[in-house]
C-alpha positions in Angstrom: -48.7 68.8 16.1 -50.1 67.4 12.8 -47.9 67.6 9.8 -48.8 69.8 6.9 -50.7 67.8 4.3 -48.5 67.1 1.3 -45.3 66.8 3.4 -43.7 63.5 4.7 -44.0 62.9 8.4 -40.8 62.6 10.5 -39.8 59.4 12.1 -40.8 60.6 15.6 -44.2 61.7 14.3 -44.7 58.3 12.6 -43.8 56.4 15.8 -46.2 58.5 17.8 -49.0 57.8 15.3 -48.2 54.1 15.4 -48.2 54.2 19.2 -51.7 55.6 19.2 -52.9 52.2 17.9 -51.5 50.5 21.0 -54.6 48.2 21.3 -54.0 46.9 17.8 -50.3 46.4 18.4 -50.9 44.7 21.7 -53.5 42.4 20.2 -51.2 41.4 17.3 -48.2 40.9 19.6 -50.2 38.8 22.1 -51.9 36.8 19.3 -48.5 36.0 17.8 -46.9 35.1 21.1 -49.9 32.9 21.9 -49.7 31.1 18.6 -45.9 30.5 19.0 -46.3 29.4 22.6 -49.2 27.0 21.7 -47.1 25.5 18.9 -44.1 25.2 21.2 -46.0 23.6 24.0 -48.1 21.3 21.7 -45.4 20.3 19.2 -44.2 16.7 19.5 -40.7 16.9 21.0 -37.8 15.2 19.3 -34.8 13.8 21.1 -31.3 13.4 19.7 -28.9 10.6 20.2 -25.2 10.9 19.2 -22.4 8.4 18.7 -18.8 9.4 18.1 -16.6 7.3 15.9 -12.8 7.3 15.4 -11.9 6.3 11.8 -8.2 5.5 11.4 -6.4 5.7 8.1 -5.6 2.5 6.3 -2.0 3.5 5.8 0.4 4.8 8.4 2.1 6.9 5.8 0.5 10.3 5.4 -1.2 10.7 2.0 -0.3 13.4 -0.5 -3.6 15.1 0.2 -2.8 15.3 3.9 0.5 17.1 3.1 -1.1 19.3 0.4 -4.0 20.5 2.5 -1.6 22.0 5.0 -0.5 24.5 2.3 -2.3 27.9 2.4 -5.3 28.0 0.1 -5.2 24.4 -0.9 -8.4 23.6 0.9 -10.2 26.2 -1.3 -9.0 24.4 -4.4 -10.6 21.1 -3.3 -7.3 19.5 -2.5 -8.0 19.0 1.2 -10.1 15.9 0.6 -8.6 12.8 2.2 -9.5 9.4 3.1 -11.7 10.5 6.0 -14.0 12.3 3.6 -14.4 9.1 1.7 -15.3 7.2 4.9 -17.9 9.9 5.7 -19.3 9.5 2.2 -19.7 5.8 2.8 -21.4 6.5 6.1 -23.9 8.8 4.3 -24.4 6.4 1.4 -27.7 4.8 0.4 -26.3 1.4 1.2 -25.9 2.2 4.9 -29.2 4.2 4.9 -31.2 1.3 3.3 -29.7 -1.2 5.7 -30.7 1.0 8.6 -34.2 1.6 7.1 -34.8 -2.1 6.8 -33.4 -3.0 10.1 -35.3 -0.4 12.1 -38.5 -0.4 10.0 -38.3 3.3 9.3 -40.8 3.0 6.6 -43.5 2.9 9.4 -43.9 6.1 11.4 -45.7 6.0 14.7 -47.6 9.3 14.8 -49.5 8.4 18.0 -48.2 7.6 20.5 -44.9 8.9 19.1 -42.9 8.6 22.2 -42.9 4.8 22.7 -42.7 3.0 19.4 -41.4 -0.3 20.7 -44.4 -0.6 23.0 -47.1 -0.4 20.2 -45.6 -1.9 17.0 -43.0 -4.3 15.6 -41.9 -3.9 12.0 -40.1 -6.3 9.7 -39.3 -5.5 6.0 -39.9 -8.3 3.6 -38.8 -6.8 0.3 -38.0 -3.4 -1.3 -41.4 -2.5 -2.7 -43.0 0.7 -1.6 -46.1 1.1 0.5 -47.8 4.4 1.3 -50.8 5.3 3.4 -52.2 5.5 6.9 -53.5 3.0 9.4 -55.5 3.9 12.5 -56.0 1.4 15.3 -58.8 1.9 17.8 -58.8 -0.1 21.0 -61.8 -2.2 21.8 -63.0 -3.3 25.2 -61.7 -6.9 24.7 -58.1 -5.6 24.1 -58.2 -5.9 20.3 -58.0 -3.1 17.8 -60.3 -2.0 15.0 -58.3 -1.4 11.8 -59.0 1.6 9.6 -56.8 2.3 6.5 -56.5 5.4 4.4 -54.9 5.8 1.0 -53.5 2.2 1.0 -53.4 0.9 -2.5 -52.2 -2.4 -3.9 -51.9 -4.1 -0.5 -55.2 -6.0 -0.5 -58.0 -5.8 2.1 -56.9 -5.5 5.7 -58.7 -7.4 8.5 -61.2 -5.4 10.4 -59.8 -6.5 13.8 -56.2 -6.9 14.9 -55.4 -8.7 18.1 -52.1 -8.2 20.0 -49.6 -10.9 19.3 -50.8 -11.3 15.7 -49.0 -10.3 12.6 -50.3 -8.4 9.6 -48.7 -8.1 6.2 -49.1 -4.8 4.5 -47.4 -4.9 1.1 -43.7 -5.3 1.8 -44.1 -4.8 5.5 -44.8 -7.3 8.2 -46.4 -5.6 11.2 -47.0 -7.1 14.6 -48.7 -5.9 17.7 -46.8 -6.8 20.9 -48.4 -9.1 23.4 -48.2 -6.5 26.2 -51.0 -4.6 24.5 -53.5 -7.2 25.7 -53.1 -6.0 29.3 -53.4 -2.4 28.3 -52.4 0.1 25.7 -53.2 3.4 24.0 -56.7 3.9 22.9 -55.6 5.0 19.5 -52.5 4.1 17.4 -51.8 6.0 14.3 -49.3 4.6 11.8 -48.0 6.3 8.6 -46.5 4.1 6.0 -43.9 5.9 3.7 -42.3 4.9 0.4 -38.6 4.5 0.5 -37.8 7.9 -1.2 -39.7 9.7 1.5 -38.0 7.7 4.2 -34.7 8.9 2.7 -35.8 12.5 2.8 -36.9 12.0 6.4 -33.6 10.5 7.3 -31.7 13.3 5.6 -33.6 15.8 7.7 -33.2 14.1 11.0 -29.7 12.5 10.5 -26.5 14.5 11.0 -23.1 13.2 10.1 -20.1 15.5 10.5 -16.5 15.4 11.4 -15.2 17.4 14.3 -13.1 20.4 13.7 -9.4 20.8 14.3 -8.1 18.1 12.0 -9.2 15.2 14.2 -10.5 11.9 12.8 -13.6 11.9 15.0 -17.0 11.7 13.3 -20.3 12.4 15.0 -23.5 10.5 14.0 -26.7 12.0 15.3 -30.4 11.2 14.8 -33.5 12.9 16.2 -36.9 11.2 16.8 -39.9 11.7 19.1 -39.0 8.3 20.6 -35.7 8.9 22.4 -35.0 5.2 22.8 -35.7 4.6 19.1 -33.3 7.5 18.2 -30.5 5.7 20.1 -31.3 2.4 18.4 -31.2 4.0 14.9 -27.8 5.5 15.6 -26.6 2.2 17.0 -27.8 0.2 14.0 -26.3 2.7 11.5 -22.9 2.5 13.3 -23.1 -1.3 13.4 -24.0 -1.5 9.7 -21.2 0.9 8.8 -18.6 -1.0 10.9 -19.8 -4.4 9.4 -19.7 -3.0 5.9 -16.2 -1.6 6.3 -14.9 -4.8 7.8 -16.4 -6.9 5.0 -15.1 -4.5 2.3 -11.7 -4.3 3.8 -11.6 -8.1 4.3 -12.7 -8.7 0.7 -10.3 -6.2 -0.7 -7.4 -7.3 1.4 -8.1 -11.0 0.8 -8.2 -10.4 -2.9 -5.1 -8.4 -2.7 -3.3 -11.0 -0.6 -4.4 -13.7 -3.1 -3.1 -11.7 -6.1 0.1 -10.8 -4.3 0.8 -14.5 -3.4 0.1 -15.5 -7.0 2.4 -12.8 -8.3 5.0 -13.7 -5.7 4.9 -17.4 -6.8 5.3 -16.4 -10.5 8.1 -14.1 -9.7 9.8 -16.8 -7.6 9.7 -19.2 -10.5 11.0 -16.6 -12.9 13.8 -15.7 -10.4 14.8 -19.3 -10.0 14.9 -19.7 -13.8 17.0 -16.6 -14.2 19.4 -17.8 -11.4 19.7 -21.2 -13.0 20.4 -19.7 -16.4 23.1 -17.5 -14.9 24.6 -20.5 -13.1 24.7 -22.7 -16.2 26.2 -19.9 -18.2 28.9 -19.4 -15.6 29.7 -23.1 -15.6 29.7 -23.3 -19.4 31.7 -20.1 -20.0 33.8 -20.7 -16.8 33.3 -17.1 -15.6 32.4 -15.7 -12.3 33.2 -12.0 -12.6 34.0 -11.4 -16.3 35.5 -7.9 -15.7 38.0 -9.1 -13.1 38.7 -12.3 -15.1 39.5 -10.2 -18.2 42.0 -8.2 -16.2 43.6 -11.3 -14.9 43.6 -12.8 -18.4 45.5 -9.8 -19.7 48.0 -10.1 -16.9 48.5 -13.8 -17.6 49.0 -13.1 -21.3 51.6 -10.4 -20.6 53.4 -12.8 -18.2 53.4 -15.7 -20.7 54.6 -13.4 -23.5 57.4 -12.2 -21.3 58.3 -15.8 -20.6 58.3 -16.5 -24.4 60.7 -13.6 -25.0 63.0 -15.0 -22.3 62.9 -18.5 -23.7 63.5 -17.2 -27.2 66.5 -15.2 -26.1 67.9 -18.1 -24.2 67.3 -20.6 -27.0 68.9 -18.3 -29.6 72.0 -17.8 -27.4 72.3 -21.5 -26.7 71.9 -22.3 -30.4 74.7 -19.9 -31.4 77.0 -21.3 -28.7 76.4 -24.9 -29.8 77.1 -23.9 -33.4 80.3 -22.2 -32.3 81.3 -25.3 -30.3 80.5 -27.6 -33.2 82.6 -25.6 -35.6 85.6 -25.4 -33.3 85.4 -29.1 -32.3 85.2 -30.1 -36.0 88.3 -28.1 -36.9 90.2 -29.5 -33.9 91.6 -26.1 -33.1 90.1 -26.1 -29.6 90.0 -29.5 -27.8 88.2 -27.9 -24.8 85.5 -26.2 -26.9 82.7 -28.4 -25.5 83.5 -27.1 -22.0 82.3 -23.6 -23.0 78.8 -24.9 -22.4 79.5 -24.8 -18.7 79.8 -21.0 -19.1 76.2 -20.6 -20.5 74.1 -18.9 -17.8 71.2 -21.3 -17.8 73.6 -24.3 -17.6 75.8 -23.0 -14.8 73.5 -24.3 -12.2 72.6 -27.6 -14.1 73.6 -30.5 -11.9 74.4 -32.9 -14.8 76.7 -30.3 -16.4 78.4 -29.7 -13.1 79.0 -33.5 -12.6 80.4 -33.9 -16.1 82.7 -30.8 -15.5 83.9 -32.3 -12.2 84.7 -35.6 -13.9 86.5 -33.8 -16.7 88.5 -31.8 -14.2 89.5 -35.0 -12.3 90.5 -36.9 -15.5 92.5 -33.9 -16.8 94.4 -33.9 -13.5 95.1 -37.6 -13.8 96.1 -37.3 -17.4 98.5 -34.5 -16.6 100.1 -36.5 -13.9 100.5 -39.6 -16.1 101.8 -37.5 -19.0 104.8 -36.7 -16.9 105.9 -40.3 -16.5 104.2 -42.0 -19.4 104.3 -41.7 -23.2 101.3 -41.2 -25.5 101.4 -44.9 -26.3 100.6 -45.8 -22.7 97.4 -47.7 -22.5 96.3 -46.1 -19.3 96.9 -42.6 -20.7 95.0 -43.5 -23.9 92.0 -44.7 -21.8 91.9 -41.4 -19.8 92.2 -39.5 -23.1 89.3 -41.5 -24.6 87.2 -41.0 -21.4 87.8 -37.2 -21.6 86.6 -37.2 -25.3 83.5 -39.2 -24.3 82.7 -36.7 -21.5 83.2 -33.8 -24.0 80.6 -35.4 -26.4 78.3 -36.0 -23.4 78.5 -32.4 -22.5 77.6 -31.4 -26.0 74.6 -33.8 -26.0 73.4 -32.2 -22.8 73.5 -28.8 -24.4 71.7 -30.1 -27.5 69.0 -31.7 -25.3 68.6 -28.5 -23.3 68.2 -26.7 -26.7 65.4 -29.1 -27.7 63.7 -28.6 -24.3 63.8 -24.8 -24.9 62.2 -25.4 -28.4 59.5 -27.4 -26.8 58.8 -24.8 -24.1 58.7 -22.1 -26.8 56.2 -24.1 -28.8 53.9 -25.0 -25.9 54.1 -21.5 -24.4 53.3 -19.9 -27.8 50.3 -22.2 -28.1 49.2 -21.2 -24.6 49.3 -17.6 -25.5 47.2 -18.3 -28.6 44.6 -20.0 -26.4 44.6 -17.2 -23.9 44.2 -14.7 -26.7 41.2 -16.6 -28.1 39.7 -16.6 -24.7 40.3 -12.9 -24.3 38.7 -12.2 -27.7 35.5 -14.1 -26.5 35.4 -12.3 -23.2 33.5 -9.2 -24.4 30.6 -11.3 -25.7 30.7 -13.4 -22.6 30.8 -10.3 -20.4 27.8 -8.9 -22.3 25.8 -12.1 -21.9 26.7 -12.3 -18.3 25.6 -8.7 -17.7 22.3 -9.4 -19.4 21.6 -12.5 -17.3 22.8 -10.8 -14.1 20.6 -7.8 -14.9 17.5 -10.0 -15.4 18.3 -11.8 -12.1 18.8 -8.5 -10.2 15.5 -7.1 -11.6 13.5 -10.2 -10.7 15.2 -10.3 -7.2 14.1 -6.6 -6.6 10.6 -7.4 -7.9 10.4 -10.4 -5.5 11.6 -8.4 -2.5 9.0 -5.6 -3.3 6.2 -8.1 -3.7 7.2 -9.9 -0.5 7.2 -6.6 1.5 3.8 -5.6 0.1 2.4 -9.0 0.9 3.6 -8.8 4.6 2.2 -5.2 4.9 -1.2 -6.3 3.5 -1.3 -9.4 5.8 -0.6 -7.1 8.7 -3.3 -4.7 7.6 -5.7 -7.7 7.3 -4.9 -8.7 10.9 -5.4 -5.1 12.2 -8.3 -4.1 10.1 -10.7 -4.4 13.0 -8.9 -1.5 14.6 -9.8 0.9 11.8 -13.1 2.0 13.2 -13.6 2.5 16.9 -16.7 3.6 18.7 -15.5 6.3 21.1 -18.9 7.3 22.4 -21.8 4.8 21.9 -25.3 6.3 21.4 -27.1 7.2 24.6 -30.8 7.6 25.3 -31.5 11.3 25.7 -33.0 12.6 29.0 -36.8 13.2 28.8 -36.3 16.7 30.0 -33.7 17.6 27.3 -35.4 17.5 23.9 -33.5 18.6 20.9 -36.6 20.2 19.5 -38.3 22.4 20.4 -36.2 24.4 22.9 -39.1 25.9 24.8 -37.3 28.8 26.4 -35.7 29.8 23.1 -38.9 29.4 21.2 -40.9 31.5 23.7 -38.3 34.3 23.6 -38.3 34.2 19.8 -42.2 34.2 19.9 -42.1 37.4 22.0 -39.6 39.1 19.7 -41.6 38.0 16.6 -44.9 39.3 18.2 -43.3 42.7 18.8 -41.8 42.9 15.3 -45.0 41.7 13.7 -47.1 44.2 15.8 -44.9 47.1 14.7 -45.0 46.0 11.1 -48.9 45.8 11.2 -49.1 49.2 12.9 -46.7 50.7 10.3 -48.7 49.1 7.5 -52.0 50.4 8.8 -50.6 53.9 9.3 -49.1 54.1 5.8 -52.4 52.8 4.4 -54.4 55.4 6.2 -51.9 58.1 5.1 -52.3 57.0 1.5 -56.1 57.3 1.8 
């Protein structure tokens, strides 16, 4: 049933009208599928080779970024970058890429035959200048090749014939045909020479460098090329260049750091020795070891000496008064035994000389008393004993006076000692301050020396273990000839079929709408 003119057809009606053009739809779908299938079957396959690297951190201590990136949302703020990202950046750098380009001669593409580059050409890069153009080699019956160039500028005229085993310089490139081409080789060899910036673009398209998920430190390096052996070689060279560069960089950095640390350690050792010598000389000159404790001991000594001065002064004053009393009594003659009161002075009670004099006096007094009973005062023997007793009394007085003089001398010397101790105590604050400053300088330099020594040993250990930083977990392998990375034929054919159906429907819908509009 046809829709009324001027009204929009329903979806069912539109589908029926499109289905009426089944021949057109079938032709479009088949044509699309045939084109996709032809492109899939005729496209030059590319094979991928992959190496897996394990890149260790330089420091065993987790970095701040490692700790921060564990916090929720920190990765979105750009705080999850760590040392591994830097290493991947180095792997992607132009330095590594240029080294790989020069080592593998990537500036020359073998367009035909693309699957066996090593069999048909050898490339060596002489300098960094660019060459762009095409070279076609056609095999002659004698095994040599005719040379045809296209769009080659600034490289001079190329020879017309190129024999296997010979080399040919084309600008910055030295090309050589292998000797094995004499026995047999492809009838046509097509080479495309690319400037370096185009080689970089080609490398960016075919090279994949990514770290594996899950927080691991594994990095995958993949390269795709029609020559599956060449793809593995490119990955191998890139990995080798990266490992060599990292080793050289780490060696240079660590060697420079070790040299600087050793120089700083030597300077600090000299400064520390100087500080220790200054402290030692100051201690010898000021005669201090621990000023605080010495000050406390000094105060105790002064207190003890002053107590001794007080005791001597009390004893001296008491003895002086006693001697004055004895002198006055003996002068008046009222007390013949006044001198013997010295024997009662506390300090003289234990004096051996005093005790000997007192013993002699006691003996003489006993003899005198015995003689006085039978003799008169005029008796010669009695007079001698009396004279001897008087001499001993005077001797006893002299001993007391001498002891008083010794007390005066002790008082003078002890007072002088207290003055010296007080002078030393007054100087102790300045001495203690100077000691603290010198000890502080020595302690700071000692801590600096220990820190530099530890850092030097850590750096030397890192220098020994630096070869363990990058490990090749999986070396690049040559891909199987039946497993190209591109194109995936089954996937491509299915997609071609889906594309043909969608395109056929779109063409049918477009035709129907165009007809409706007319």
